[in-house]
N, CA, C and O atoms as a Tripos MOL2 file, in Angstrom:
@<TRIPOS>MOLECULE
protein
  312   311    78     0     0
PROTEIN
NO_CHARGES

@<TRIPOS>ATOM
      1 N         110.3860   91.0430  116.8430 N.3       1 MET1
      2 CA        109.1370   91.7530  116.7410 C.3       1 MET1
      3 C         108.1070   91.0340  116.0880 C.2       1 MET1
      4 O         108.3650   90.5170  115.0010 O.2       1 MET1
      5 N         106.8810   90.9110  116.6310 N.am      2 LYS2
      6 CA        105.8290   90.1780  116.0670 C.3       2 LYS2
      7 C         105.1330   91.0040  114.9020 C.2       2 LYS2
      8 O         105.1190   92.2350  114.8990 O.2       2 LYS2
      9 N         104.5880   90.2570  113.9620 N.am      3 LYS3
     10 CA        103.9450   90.8330  112.8730 C.3       3 LYS3
     11 C         102.4800   90.4470  112.9420 C.2       3 LYS3
     12 O         102.1700   89.2620  113.0610 O.2       3 LYS3
     13 N         101.5690   91.4080  112.8710 N.am      4 VAL4
     14 CA        100.1480   91.2840  112.9910 C.3       4 VAL4
     15 C          99.6390   91.5360  111.4880 C.2       4 VAL4
     16 O          99.8920   92.6100  110.9420 O.2       4 VAL4
     17 N          98.9940   90.6340  110.8990 N.am      5 THR5
     18 CA         98.3570   90.9050  109.6620 C.3       5 THR5
     19 C          96.9100   90.8140  109.7530 C.2       5 THR5
     20 O          96.3600   89.9250  110.4030 O.2       5 THR5
     21 N          96.2350   91.7830  109.0680 N.am      6 ILE6
     22 CA         94.7960   91.8310  109.0970 C.3       6 ILE6
     23 C          94.3240   91.7160  107.5460 C.2       6 ILE6
     24 O          94.6570   92.5660  106.7200 O.2       6 ILE6
     25 N          93.5740   90.6660  107.2420 N.am      7 TYR7
     26 CA         93.0800   90.5870  105.9090 C.3       7 TYR7
     27 C          91.5870   91.1690  106.0250 C.2       7 TYR7
     28 O          90.7590   90.6900  106.7990 O.2       7 TYR7
     29 N          91.3600   92.1480  105.2570 N.am      8 SER8
     30 CA         90.0480   92.8920  105.2700 C.3       8 SER8
     31 C          89.5140   93.2350  103.9640 C.2       8 SER8
     32 O          90.1290   92.9600  102.9340 O.2       8 SER8
     33 N          88.3620   93.8430  103.9700 N.am      9 ARG9
     34 CA         87.7070   94.3290  102.6500 C.3       9 ARG9
     35 C          87.4960   95.8610  102.8220 C.2       9 ARG9
     36 O          87.4250   96.3750  103.9390 O.2       9 ARG9
     37 N          87.4060   96.5160  101.7460 N.am     10 SER10
     38 CA         86.9800   97.9660  101.7620 C.3      10 SER10
     39 C          85.6110   98.0590  102.3070 C.2      10 SER10
     40 O          84.7760   97.1820  102.0880 O.2      10 SER10
     41 N          85.3560   99.1720  103.0570 N.am     11 ASN11
     42 CA         84.1250   99.4650  103.5150 C.3      11 ASN11
     43 C          83.4960   98.4040  104.4510 C.2      11 ASN11
     44 O          82.2820   98.1970  104.4430 O.2      11 ASN11
     45 N          84.2860   97.7890  105.1960 N.am     12 CYS12
     46 CA         83.9370   96.7780  106.2510 C.3      12 CYS12
     47 C          84.0860   97.3070  107.5890 C.2      12 CYS12
     48 O          85.1740   97.5700  108.1020 O.2      12 CYS12
     49 N          82.8930   97.4640  108.1690 N.am     13 HIS13
     50 CA         82.8020   97.9890  109.5680 C.3      13 HIS13
     51 C          83.7140   97.2400  110.5600 C.2      13 HIS13
     52 O          84.5430   97.7880  111.2860 O.2      13 HIS13
     53 N          83.4420   95.8330  110.4960 N.am     14 LEU14
     54 CA         84.1160   95.0020  111.4170 C.3      14 LEU14
     55 C          85.7010   95.0820  111.2250 C.2      14 LEU14
     56 O          86.4910   95.0690  112.1690 O.2      14 LEU14
     57 N          86.0220   95.1560  110.0220 N.am     15 CYS15
     58 CA         87.4350   95.3200  109.6560 C.3      15 CYS15
     59 C          88.0570   96.6140  110.2380 C.2      15 CYS15
     60 O          89.2070   96.5740  110.6760 O.2      15 CYS15
     61 N          87.3970   97.6640  110.2550 N.am     16 GLU16
     62 CA         87.9480   98.8960  110.7830 C.3      16 GLU16
     63 C          87.9200   98.8360  112.3950 C.2      16 GLU16
     64 O          88.8530   99.3550  113.0080 O.2      16 GLU16
     65 N          86.9410   98.2560  113.0420 N.am     17 VAL17
     66 CA         86.9060   97.9320  114.4990 C.3      17 VAL17
     67 C          88.1750   97.1310  114.7290 C.2      17 VAL17
     68 O          88.9370   97.5050  115.6210 O.2      17 VAL17
     69 N          88.4590   96.0930  114.0220 N.am     18 ALA18
     70 CA         89.5540   95.1280  114.2760 C.3      18 ALA18
     71 C          90.9160   95.9060  114.2510 C.2      18 ALA18
     72 O          91.7560   95.8230  115.1470 O.2      18 ALA18
     73 N          91.0330   96.6500  113.1500 N.am     19 LEU19
     74 CA         92.1730   97.4770  112.9530 C.3      19 LEU19
     75 C          92.4650   98.4700  114.2310 C.2      19 LEU19
     76 O          93.5630   98.6170  114.7680 O.2      19 LEU19
     77 N          91.3780   99.0430  114.5550 N.am     20 SER20
     78 CA         91.3770  100.0230  115.6530 C.3      20 SER20
     79 C          91.8470   99.3590  116.9200 C.2      20 SER20
     80 O          92.7280   99.8730  117.6080 O.2      20 SER20
     81 N          91.2380   98.1700  117.2460 N.am     21 THR21
     82 CA         91.5590   97.3930  118.4360 C.3      21 THR21
     83 C          93.0450   96.9410  118.3780 C.2      21 THR21
     84 O          93.7070   97.0790  119.4060 O.2      21 THR21
     85 N          93.6070   96.4360  117.3160 N.am     22 VAL22
     86 CA         94.8880   96.1440  117.2260 C.3      22 VAL22
     87 C          95.8060   97.2820  117.3780 C.2      22 VAL22
     88 O          96.7910   97.1830  118.1100 O.2      22 VAL22
     89 N          95.5260   98.4100  116.6960 N.am     23 MET23
     90 CA         96.2630   99.5750  116.8300 C.3      23 MET23
     91 C          96.3670  100.1840  118.3010 C.2      23 MET23
     92 O          97.3310  100.8550  118.6690 O.2      23 MET23
     93 N          95.2940   99.8820  119.0830 N.am     24 SER24
     94 CA         95.3060  100.3330  120.4140 C.3      24 SER24
     95 C          96.2940   99.7030  121.3640 C.2      24 SER24
     96 O          96.5270  100.1740  122.4770 O.2      24 SER24
     97 N          96.8710   98.6040  120.8720 N.am     25 PHE25
     98 CA         97.9740   97.9070  121.5650 C.3      25 PHE25
     99 C          99.3690   98.3750  121.1740 C.2      25 PHE25
    100 O         100.3690   97.9190  121.7280 O.2      25 PHE25
    101 N          99.4220   99.3050  120.1960 N.am     26 ALA26
    102 CA        100.6590   99.7160  119.7220 C.3      26 ALA26
    103 C         101.4920  100.5180  120.7710 C.2      26 ALA26
    104 O         102.7080  100.3230  120.7840 O.2      26 ALA26
    105 N         100.9820  101.3430  121.5920 N.am     27 PRO27
    106 CA        101.7200  101.9740  122.5850 C.3      27 PRO27
    107 C         102.3490  101.0730  123.5700 C.2      27 PRO27
    108 O         103.3670  101.4000  124.1800 O.2      27 PRO27
    109 N         101.7710   99.9780  123.7250 N.am     28 GLU28
    110 CA        102.1850   99.1360  124.7600 C.3      28 GLU28
    111 C         103.1090   97.9680  124.3900 C.2      28 GLU28
    112 O         103.8490   97.4320  125.2150 O.2      28 GLU28
    113 N         103.0190   97.5800  123.0080 N.am     29 PHE29
    114 CA        103.7360   96.4010  122.6200 C.3      29 PHE29
    115 C         104.4520   96.8550  121.2540 C.2      29 PHE29
    116 O         103.9610   97.7390  120.5520 O.2      29 PHE29
    117 N         105.5370   96.2520  120.9540 N.am     30 ASP30
    118 CA        106.2580   96.5290  119.7410 C.3      30 ASP30
    119 C         105.9970   95.4750  118.7450 C.2      30 ASP30
    120 O         106.5570   94.3860  118.8790 O.2      30 ASP30
    121 N         105.1450   95.7110  117.6940 N.am     31 PHE31
    122 CA        104.7430   94.8220  116.6180 C.3      31 PHE31
    123 C         104.4620   95.5720  115.4510 C.2      31 PHE31
    124 O         104.1120   96.7520  115.4810 O.2      31 PHE31
    125 N         104.6270   94.8270  114.3130 N.am     32 GLU32
    126 CA        104.3430   95.5250  112.8830 C.3      32 GLU32
    127 C         102.9300   95.2180  112.5870 C.2      32 GLU32
    128 O         102.4530   94.1520  112.9770 O.2      32 GLU32
    129 N         102.2330   96.0630  111.9330 N.am     33 ILE33
    130 CA        100.8770   95.7880  111.4290 C.3      33 ILE33
    131 C         100.7740   95.9140  109.8790 C.2      33 ILE33
    132 O         101.1330   96.9350  109.2910 O.2      33 ILE33
    133 N         100.3240   94.9490  109.3260 N.am     34 GLU34
    134 CA        100.1650   94.8810  107.8070 C.3      34 GLU34
    135 C          98.6230   94.6150  107.5270 C.2      34 GLU34
    136 O          98.0100   93.6290  107.9360 O.2      34 GLU34
    137 N          98.1210   95.5970  106.8060 N.am     35 ARG35
    138 CA         96.6370   95.4600  106.3980 C.3      35 ARG35
    139 C          96.6340   94.9180  105.0010 C.2      35 ARG35
    140 O          97.4000   95.4420  104.1930 O.2      35 ARG35
    141 N          95.8760   93.9480  104.6270 N.am     36 ILE36
    142 CA         95.8190   93.4070  103.1970 C.3      36 ILE36
    143 C          94.4350   93.3320  102.7930 C.2      36 ILE36
    144 O          93.6790   92.5830  103.4120 O.2      36 ILE36
    145 N          93.9790   94.0900  101.7320 N.am     37 LEU37
    146 CA         92.6660   94.0750  101.2430 C.3      37 LEU37
    147 C          92.4550   92.9100  100.3970 C.2      37 LEU37
    148 O          93.2710   92.7020   99.4980 O.2      37 LEU37
    149 N          91.5290   92.1680  100.5530 N.am     38 ILE38
    150 CA         91.2490   90.9240   99.6730 C.3      38 ILE38
    151 C          90.4150   91.3990   98.5120 C.2      38 ILE38
    152 O          90.2690   90.5700   97.6140 O.2      38 ILE38
    153 N          89.8350   92.5800   98.3530 N.am     39 ASP39
    154 CA         89.0450   93.0100   97.2900 C.3      39 ASP39
    155 C          89.8340   92.7540   95.9760 C.2      39 ASP39
    156 O          91.0050   93.1190   95.8740 O.2      39 ASP39
    157 N          89.2520   92.1930   95.0900 N.am     40 GLY40
    158 CA         89.9090   92.0390   93.6930 C.3      40 GLY40
    159 C          90.8480   90.8640   93.5670 C.2      40 GLY40
    160 O          91.2410   90.5430   92.4460 O.2      40 GLY40
    161 N          91.2380   90.1960   94.6460 N.am     41 SER41
    162 CA         92.1100   89.1000   94.4900 C.3      41 SER41
    163 C          91.2420   87.7990   94.5820 C.2      41 SER41
    164 O          90.6390   87.5550   95.6280 O.2      41 SER41
    165 N          91.1750   87.0150   93.5690 N.am     42 SER42
    166 CA         90.3300   85.8700   93.6370 C.3      42 SER42
    167 C          90.9320   84.8150   94.4990 C.2      42 SER42
    168 O          90.1620   84.0160   95.0330 O.2      42 SER42
    169 N          92.2450   84.7130   94.7030 N.am     43 ARG43
    170 CA         92.7590   83.8010   95.5900 C.3      43 ARG43
    171 C          92.4440   84.1180   97.1330 C.2      43 ARG43
    172 O          92.1030   83.2500   97.9350 O.2      43 ARG43
    173 N          92.6050   85.4950   97.4440 N.am     44 LEU44
    174 CA         92.3040   85.7720   98.8330 C.3      44 LEU44
    175 C          90.8520   85.7160   99.0890 C.2      44 LEU44
    176 O          90.4090   85.2750  100.1500 O.2      44 LEU44
    177 N          90.0950   86.1610   98.1220 N.am     45 GLU45
    178 CA         88.6330   86.0910   98.4080 C.3      45 GLU45
    179 C          88.0660   84.6170   98.5260 C.2      45 GLU45
    180 O          87.0880   84.3140   99.2090 O.2      45 GLU45
    181 N          88.7620   83.8140   97.8220 N.am     46 GLU46
    182 CA         88.3560   82.3780   97.9150 C.3      46 GLU46
    183 C          88.7310   81.8370   99.2500 C.2      46 GLU46
    184 O          87.9790   81.0360   99.8050 O.2      46 GLU46
    185 N          89.9350   82.2520   99.8470 N.am     47 LYS47
    186 CA         90.6970   81.8530  101.0560 C.3      47 LYS47
    187 C          89.7740   82.2920  102.1730 C.2      47 LYS47
    188 O          89.3510   81.5170  103.0300 O.2      47 LYS47
    189 N          89.4720   83.6550  102.1090 N.am     48 TYR48
    190 CA         89.0470   84.2030  103.4270 C.3      48 TYR48
    191 C          87.5960   84.7150  103.2430 C.2      48 TYR48
    192 O          86.9770   84.9870  104.2710 O.2      48 TYR48
    193 N          86.9720   84.8810  102.0100 N.am     49 GLY49
    194 CA         85.6290   85.1410  101.8330 C.3      49 GLY49
    195 C          84.9890   85.9940  102.7370 C.2      49 GLY49
    196 O          85.3930   87.1500  102.8600 O.2      49 GLY49
    197 N          83.9200   85.5180  103.4720 N.am     50 GLU50
    198 CA         83.0970   86.2110  104.2250 C.3      50 GLU50
    199 C          83.6120   86.2640  105.6890 C.2      50 GLU50
    200 O          82.9380   86.7710  106.5860 O.2      50 GLU50
    201 N          84.7890   85.7390  105.8820 N.am     51 GLN51
    202 CA         85.4190   85.5850  107.3180 C.3      51 GLN51
    203 C          86.1770   86.8160  107.8360 C.2      51 GLN51
    204 O          86.6870   86.8710  108.9550 O.2      51 GLN51
    205 N          86.2040   87.8290  106.8900 N.am     52 VAL52
    206 CA         87.0610   89.0280  107.3080 C.3      52 VAL52
    207 C          86.4020   89.8030  108.3580 C.2      52 VAL52
    208 O          85.1880   89.6670  108.5140 O.2      52 VAL52
    209 N          87.0540   90.5770  109.0720 N.am     53 PRO53
    210 CA         88.5310   90.4170  109.1030 C.3      53 PRO53
    211 C          89.1700   89.1800  109.7160 C.2      53 PRO53
    212 O          88.6540   88.6230  110.6840 O.2      53 PRO53
    213 N          90.2550   88.7670  109.1720 N.am     54 VAL54
    214 CA         91.0730   87.5980  109.6490 C.3      54 VAL54
    215 C          92.3290   88.2880  110.1880 C.2      54 VAL54
    216 O          92.9890   89.1090  109.5520 O.2      54 VAL54
    217 N          92.5900   87.8610  111.4420 N.am     55 ILE55
    218 CA         93.8320   88.4850  112.0930 C.3      55 ILE55
    219 C          94.8110   87.4100  112.4290 C.2      55 ILE55
    220 O          94.5200   86.4850  113.1870 O.2      55 ILE55
    221 N          96.0140   87.5480  111.8380 N.am     56 LEU56
    222 CA         97.1230   86.6460  112.0890 C.3      56 LEU56
    223 C          98.1340   87.3470  112.8420 C.2      56 LEU56
    224 O          98.3560   88.5540  112.7480 O.2      56 LEU56
    225 N          98.8020   86.4460  113.6750 N.am     57 ILE57
    226 CA        100.0220   86.8850  114.3290 C.3      57 ILE57
    227 C         101.0410   85.9470  113.9500 C.2      57 ILE57
    228 O         100.9460   84.7310  114.1190 O.2      57 ILE57
    229 N         102.1210   86.6010  113.3800 N.am     58 ASP58
    230 CA        103.3260   85.8400  112.8800 C.3      58 ASP58
    231 C         102.8510   84.6620  111.9100 C.2      58 ASP58
    232 O         103.3350   83.5320  111.9780 O.2      58 ASP58
    233 N         101.8630   85.0300  111.0050 N.am     59 GLY59
    234 CA        101.5600   84.1340  110.1320 C.3      59 GLY59
    235 C         100.3490   83.0740  110.5300 C.2      59 GLY59
    236 O          99.7270   82.4200  109.6920 O.2      59 GLY59
    237 N         100.1660   83.0320  111.7140 N.am     60 GLU60
    238 CA         99.2560   82.1250  112.3030 C.3      60 GLU60
    239 C          97.8350   82.7490  112.5820 C.2      60 GLU60
    240 O          97.7790   83.8100  113.2030 O.2      60 GLU60
    241 N          96.7430   82.1590  112.1680 N.am     61 VAL61
    242 CA         95.4160   82.7520  112.3920 C.3      61 VAL61
    243 C          95.2050   82.8990  113.7420 C.2      61 VAL61
    244 O          95.3750   81.9090  114.4530 O.2      61 VAL61
    245 N          94.8390   84.0340  114.2750 N.am     62 HIS62
    246 CA         94.4350   84.3090  115.6570 C.3      62 HIS62
    247 C          92.9790   84.5300  115.8760 C.2      62 HIS62
    248 O          92.4190   83.9910  116.8310 O.2      62 HIS62
    249 N          92.3680   85.2590  115.0810 N.am     63 ASP63
    250 CA         90.9080   85.5500  115.2310 C.3      63 ASP63
    251 C          90.2750   85.7990  113.9260 C.2      63 ASP63
    252 O          90.9090   86.1990  112.9490 O.2      63 ASP63
    253 N          89.0670   85.5650  113.9290 N.am     64 TYR64
    254 CA         88.1280   85.9440  112.7460 C.3      64 TYR64
    255 C          87.0830   86.9310  113.1880 C.2      64 TYR64
    256 O          86.5940   86.7340  114.3000 O.2      64 TYR64
    257 N          86.6610   87.9710  112.4810 N.am     65 PHE65
    258 CA         85.5460   88.7990  112.6660 C.3      65 PHE65
    259 C          85.9040   89.8630  113.8050 C.2      65 PHE65
    260 O          85.7910   91.0670  113.5740 O.2      65 PHE65
    261 N          86.2840   89.4400  114.8850 N.am     66 ARG66
    262 CA         86.6180   90.3540  116.0570 C.3      66 ARG66
    263 C          87.8690   89.9760  116.7040 C.2      66 ARG66
    264 O          88.2830   88.8170  116.7450 O.2      66 ARG66
    265 N          88.5350   91.1180  117.2740 N.am     67 VAL67
    266 CA         89.6690   90.7980  118.1160 C.3      67 VAL67
    267 C          89.2840   90.6060  119.5100 C.2      67 VAL67
    268 O          88.5510   91.4510  120.0240 O.2      67 VAL67
    269 N          89.6810   89.6100  120.1830 N.am     68 ASN68
    270 CA         89.5010   89.4770  121.5230 C.3      68 ASN68
    271 C          90.6420   90.0360  122.2710 C.2      68 ASN68
    272 O          91.7080   89.4260  122.3350 O.2      68 ASN68
    273 N          90.4740   91.0540  122.7780 N.am     69 PRO69
    274 CA         91.4850   91.9360  123.4770 C.3      69 PRO69
    275 C          92.5030   91.1240  124.4140 C.2      69 PRO69
    276 O          93.7220   91.2910  124.3790 O.2      69 PRO69
    277 N          91.8340   90.2160  125.2620 N.am     70 GLU70
    278 CA         92.6000   89.4580  126.2700 C.3      70 GLU70
    279 C          93.4990   88.4280  125.5820 C.2      70 GLU70
    280 O          94.6730   88.2690  125.9180 O.2      70 GLU70
    281 N          92.8900   87.7200  124.5870 N.am     71 ARG71
    282 CA         93.6550   86.8380  123.8960 C.3      71 ARG71
    283 C          94.7680   87.3320  123.0740 C.2      71 ARG71
    284 O          95.8400   86.7440  122.9310 O.2      71 ARG71
    285 N          94.4100   88.5520  122.4990 N.am     72 PHE72
    286 CA         95.5090   89.2500  121.7000 C.3      72 PHE72
    287 C          96.5750   89.6360  122.5190 C.2      72 PHE72
    288 O          97.7160   89.4630  122.0900 O.2      72 PHE72
    289 N          96.3890   90.1690  123.7160 N.am     73 ARG73
    290 CA         97.3670   90.5740  124.7220 C.3      73 ARG73
    291 C          98.2910   89.4010  125.0090 C.2      73 ARG73
    292 O          99.5090   89.4960  124.8600 O.2      73 ARG73
    293 N          97.6480   88.2230  125.4510 N.am     74 LYS74
    294 CA         98.3550   87.0090  125.8450 C.3      74 LYS74
    295 C          99.3430   86.6270  124.6640 C.2      74 LYS74
    296 O         100.5050   86.2890  124.8910 O.2      74 LYS74
    297 N          98.8360   86.6970  123.4590 N.am     75 ALA75
    298 CA         99.4780   86.1820  122.2150 C.3      75 ALA75
    299 C         100.7010   87.1380  121.9890 C.2      75 ALA75
    300 O         101.7270   86.6570  121.5080 O.2      75 ALA75
    301 N         100.6440   88.4060  122.2980 N.am     76 LEU76
    302 CA        101.7240   89.3390  122.1480 C.3      76 LEU76
    303 C         102.8930   89.0270  123.1300 C.2      76 LEU76
    304 O         104.0900   89.1800  122.8870 O.2      76 LEU76
    305 N         102.3470   88.5730  124.2560 N.am     77 LEU77
    306 CA        103.2840   88.4930  125.3720 C.3      77 LEU77
    307 C         104.1230   87.1440  125.3360 C.2      77 LEU77
    308 O         105.1770   87.0110  125.9580 O.2      77 LEU77
    309 N         103.5160   86.0970  124.4980 N.am     78 SER78
    310 CA        104.1890   84.8340  124.3920 C.3      78 SER78
    311 C         105.3330   84.9290  123.3680 C.2      78 SER78
    312 O         106.0350   83.9450  123.1320 O.2      78 SER78
@<TRIPOS>BOND
     1     1     2 1
     2     2     3 1
     3     3     4 2
     4     3     5 am
     5     5     6 1
     6     6     7 1
     7     7     8 2
     8     7     9 am
     9     9    10 1
    10    10    11 1
    11    11    12 2
    12    11    13 am
    13    13    14 1
    14    14    15 1
    15    15    16 2
    16    15    17 am
    17    17    18 1
    18    18    19 1
    19    19    20 2
    20    19    21 am
    21    21    22 1
    22    22    23 1
    23    23    24 2
    24    23    25 am
    25    25    26 1
    26    26    27 1
    27    27    28 2
    28    27    29 am
    29    29    30 1
    30    30    31 1
    31    31    32 2
    32    31    33 am
    33    33    34 1
    34    34    35 1
    35    35    36 2
    36    35    37 am
    37    37    38 1
    38    38    39 1
    39    39    40 2
    40    39    41 am
    41    41    42 1
    42    42    43 1
    43    43    44 2
    44    43    45 am
    45    45    46 1
    46    46    47 1
    47    47    48 2
    48    47    49 am
    49    49    50 1
    50    50    51 1
    51    51    52 2
    52    51    53 am
    53    53    54 1
    54    54    55 1
    55    55    56 2
    56    55    57 am
    57    57    58 1
    58    58    59 1
    59    59    60 2
    60    59    61 am
    61    61    62 1
    62    62    63 1
    63    63    64 2
    64    63    65 am
    65    65    66 1
    66    66    67 1
    67    67    68 2
    68    67    69 am
    69    69    70 1
    70    70    71 1
    71    71    72 2
    72    71    73 am
    73    73    74 1
    74    74    75 1
    75    75    76 2
    76    75    77 am
    77    77    78 1
    78    78    79 1
    79    79    80 2
    80    79    81 am
    81    81    82 1
    82    82    83 1
    83    83    84 2
    84    83    85 am
    85    85    86 1
    86    86    87 1
    87    87    88 2
    88    87    89 am
    89    89    90 1
    90    90    91 1
    91    91    92 2
    92    91    93 am
    93    93    94 1
    94    94    95 1
    95    95    96 2
    96    95    97 am
    97    97    98 1
    98    98    99 1
    99    99   100 2
   100    99   101 am
   101   101   102 1
   102   102   103 1
   103   103   104 2
   104   103   105 am
   105   105   106 1
   106   106   107 1
   107   107   108 2
   108   107   109 am
   109   109   110 1
   110   110   111 1
   111   111   112 2
   112   111   113 am
   113   113   114 1
   114   114   115 1
   115   115   116 2
   116   115   117 am
   117   117   118 1
   118   118   119 1
   119   119   120 2
   120   119   121 am
   121   121   122 1
   122   122   123 1
   123   123   124 2
   124   123   125 am
   125   125   126 1
   126   126   127 1
   127   127   128 2
   128   127   129 am
   129   129   130 1
   130   130   131 1
   131   131   132 2
   132   131   133 am
   133   133   134 1
   134   134   135 1
   135   135   136 2
   136   135   137 am
   137   137   138 1
   138   138   139 1
   139   139   140 2
   140   139   141 am
   141   141   142 1
   142   142   143 1
   143   143   144 2
   144   143   145 am
   145   145   146 1
   146   146   147 1
   147   147   148 2
   148   147   149 am
   149   149   150 1
   150   150   151 1
   151   151   152 2
   152   151   153 am
   153   153   154 1
   154   154   155 1
   155   155   156 2
   156   155   157 am
   157   157   158 1
   158   158   159 1
   159   159   160 2
   160   159   161 am
   161   161   162 1
   162   162   163 1
   163   163   164 2
   164   163   165 am
   165   165   166 1
   166   166   167 1
   167   167   168 2
   168   167   169 am
   169   169   170 1
   170   170   171 1
   171   171   172 2
   172   171   173 am
   173   173   174 1
   174   174   175 1
   175   175   176 2
   176   175   177 am
   177   177   178 1
   178   178   179 1
   179   179   180 2
   180   179   181 am
   181   181   182 1
   182   182   183 1
   183   183   184 2
   184   183   185 am
   185   185   186 1
   186   186   187 1
   187   187   188 2
   188   187   189 am
   189   189   190 1
   190   190   191 1
   191   191   192 2
   192   191   193 am
   193   193   194 1
   194   194   195 1
   195   195   196 2
   196   195   197 am
   197   197   198 1
   198   198   199 1
   199   199   200 2
   200   199   201 am
   201   201   202 1
   202   202   203 1
   203   203   204 2
   204   203   205 am
   205   205   206 1
   206   206   207 1
   207   207   208 2
   208   207   209 am
   209   209   210 1
   210   210   211 1
   211   211   212 2
   212   211   213 am
   213   213   214 1
   214   214   215 1
   215   215   216 2
   216   215   217 am
   217   217   218 1
   218   218   219 1
   219   219   220 2
   220   219   221 am
   221   221   222 1
   222   222   223 1
   223   223   224 2
   224   223   225 am
   225   225   226 1
   226   226   227 1
   227   227   228 2
   228   227   229 am
   229   229   230 1
   230   230   231 1
   231   231   232 2
   232   231   233 am
   233   233   234 1
   234   234   235 1
   235   235   236 2
   236   235   237 am
   237   237   238 1
   238   238   239 1
   239   239   240 2
   240   239   241 am
   241   241   242 1
   242   242   243 1
   243   243   244 2
   244   243   245 am
   245   245   246 1
   246   246   247 1
   247   247   248 2
   248   247   249 am
   249   249   250 1
   250   250   251 1
   251   251   252 2
   252   251   253 am
   253   253   254 1
   254   254   255 1
   255   255   256 2
   256   255   257 am
   257   257   258 1
   258   258   259 1
   259   259   260 2
   260   259   261 am
   261   261   262 1
   262   262   263 1
   263   263   264 2
   264   263   265 am
   265   265   266 1
   266   266   267 1
   267   267   268 2
   268   267   269 am
   269   269   270 1
   270   270   271 1
   271   271   272 2
   272   271   273 am
   273   273   274 1
   274   274   275 1
   275   275   276 2
   276   275   277 am
   277   277   278 1
   278   278   279 1
   279   279   280 2
   280   279   281 am
   281   281   282 1
   282   282   283 1
   283   283   284 2
   284   283   285 am
   285   285   286 1
   286   286   287 1
   287   287   288 2
   288   287   289 am
   289   289   290 1
   290   290   291 1
   291   291   292 2
   292   291   293 am
   293   293   294 1
   294   294   295 1
   295   295   296 2
   296   295   297 am
   297   297   298 1
   298   298   299 1
   299   299   300 2
   300   299   301 am
   301   301   302 1
   302   302   303 1
   303   303   304 2
   304   303   305 am
   305   305   306 1
   306   306   307 1
   307   307   308 2
   308   307   309 am
   309   309   310 1
   310   310   311 1
   311   311   312 2
@<TRIPOS>SUBSTRUCTURE
     1 MET1         2 RESIDUE 1 A MET
     2 LYS2         6 RESIDUE 1 A LYS
     3 LYS3        10 RESIDUE 1 A LYS
     4 VAL4        14 RESIDUE 1 A VAL
     5 THR5        18 RESIDUE 1 A THR
     6 ILE6        22 RESIDUE 1 A ILE
     7 TYR7        26 RESIDUE 1 A TYR
     8 SER8        30 RESIDUE 1 A SER
     9 ARG9        34 RESIDUE 1 A ARG
    10 SER10       38 RESIDUE 1 A SER
    11 ASN11       42 RESIDUE 1 A ASN
    12 CYS12       46 RESIDUE 1 A CYS
    13 HIS13       50 RESIDUE 1 A HIS
    14 LEU14       54 RESIDUE 1 A LEU
    15 CYS15       58 RESIDUE 1 A CYS
    16 GLU16       62 RESIDUE 1 A GLU
    17 VAL17       66 RESIDUE 1 A VAL
    18 ALA18       70 RESIDUE 1 A ALA
    19 LEU19       74 RESIDUE 1 A LEU
    20 SER20       78 RESIDUE 1 A SER
    21 THR21       82 RESIDUE 1 A THR
    22 VAL22       86 RESIDUE 1 A VAL
    23 MET23       90 RESIDUE 1 A MET
    24 SER24       94 RESIDUE 1 A SER
    25 PHE25       98 RESIDUE 1 A PHE
    26 ALA26      102 RESIDUE 1 A ALA
    27 PRO27      106 RESIDUE 1 A PRO
    28 GLU28      110 RESIDUE 1 A GLU
    29 PHE29      114 RESIDUE 1 A PHE
    30 ASP30      118 RESIDUE 1 A ASP
    31 PHE31      122 RESIDUE 1 A PHE
    32 GLU32      126 RESIDUE 1 A GLU
    33 ILE33      130 RESIDUE 1 A ILE
    34 GLU34      134 RESIDUE 1 A GLU
    35 ARG35      138 RESIDUE 1 A ARG
    36 ILE36      142 RESIDUE 1 A ILE
    37 LEU37      146 RESIDUE 1 A LEU
    38 ILE38      150 RESIDUE 1 A ILE
    39 ASP39      154 RESIDUE 1 A ASP
    40 GLY40      158 RESIDUE 1 A GLY
    41 SER41      162 RESIDUE 1 A SER
    42 SER42      166 RESIDUE 1 A SER
    43 ARG43      170 RESIDUE 1 A ARG
    44 LEU44      174 RESIDUE 1 A LEU
    45 GLU45      178 RESIDUE 1 A GLU
    46 GLU46      182 RESIDUE 1 A GLU
    47 LYS47      186 RESIDUE 1 A LYS
    48 TYR48      190 RESIDUE 1 A TYR
    49 GLY49      194 RESIDUE 1 A GLY
    50 GLU50      198 RESIDUE 1 A GLU
    51 GLN51      202 RESIDUE 1 A GLN
    52 VAL52      206 RESIDUE 1 A VAL
    53 PRO53      210 RESIDUE 1 A PRO
    54 VAL54      214 RESIDUE 1 A VAL
    55 ILE55      218 RESIDUE 1 A ILE
    56 LEU56      222 RESIDUE 1 A LEU
    57 ILE57      226 RESIDUE 1 A ILE
    58 ASP58      230 RESIDUE 1 A ASP
    59 GLY59      234 RESIDUE 1 A GLY
    60 GLU60      238 RESIDUE 1 A GLU
    61 VAL61      242 RESIDUE 1 A VAL
    62 HIS62      246 RESIDUE 1 A HIS
    63 ASP63      250 RESIDUE 1 A ASP
    64 TYR64      254 RESIDUE 1 A TYR
    65 PHE65      258 RESIDUE 1 A PHE
    66 ARG66      262 RESIDUE 1 A ARG
    67 VAL67      266 RESIDUE 1 A VAL
    68 ASN68      270 RESIDUE 1 A ASN
    69 PRO69      274 RESIDUE 1 A PRO
    70 GLU70      278 RESIDUE 1 A GLU
    71 ARG71      282 RESIDUE 1 A ARG
    72 PHE72      286 RESIDUE 1 A PHE
    73 ARG73      290 RESIDUE 1 A ARG
    74 LYS74      294 RESIDUE 1 A LYS
    75 ALA75      298 RESIDUE 1 A ALA
    76 LEU76      302 RESIDUE 1 A LEU
    77 LEU77      306 RESIDUE 1 A LEU
    78 SER78      310 RESIDUE 1 A SER
C-alpha cells in the first residue's frame, strides 16, 4: 500500500485543496494518507517553509503547492 504524506500549515487554503484532491482518489486507490502540520516545528518550517503543501508518495516528493491529478494518478498506479 502506498503512503501519501502532506506537509501543511494551519489555515492554509492550498493545503486544504491539496488534501481534498488527494482524498478524492481514496475510493479508487488503496493508500494511506498522513497529514503533518509544520506549524511550530523549526526543523520542518526550515525544510518546507513557504513551499507547503508538499506532497510525498512513499517518502519521495511528488508535488509542491498543488496536486496535479494526472501525475498523481500515474504515481499511484506505478
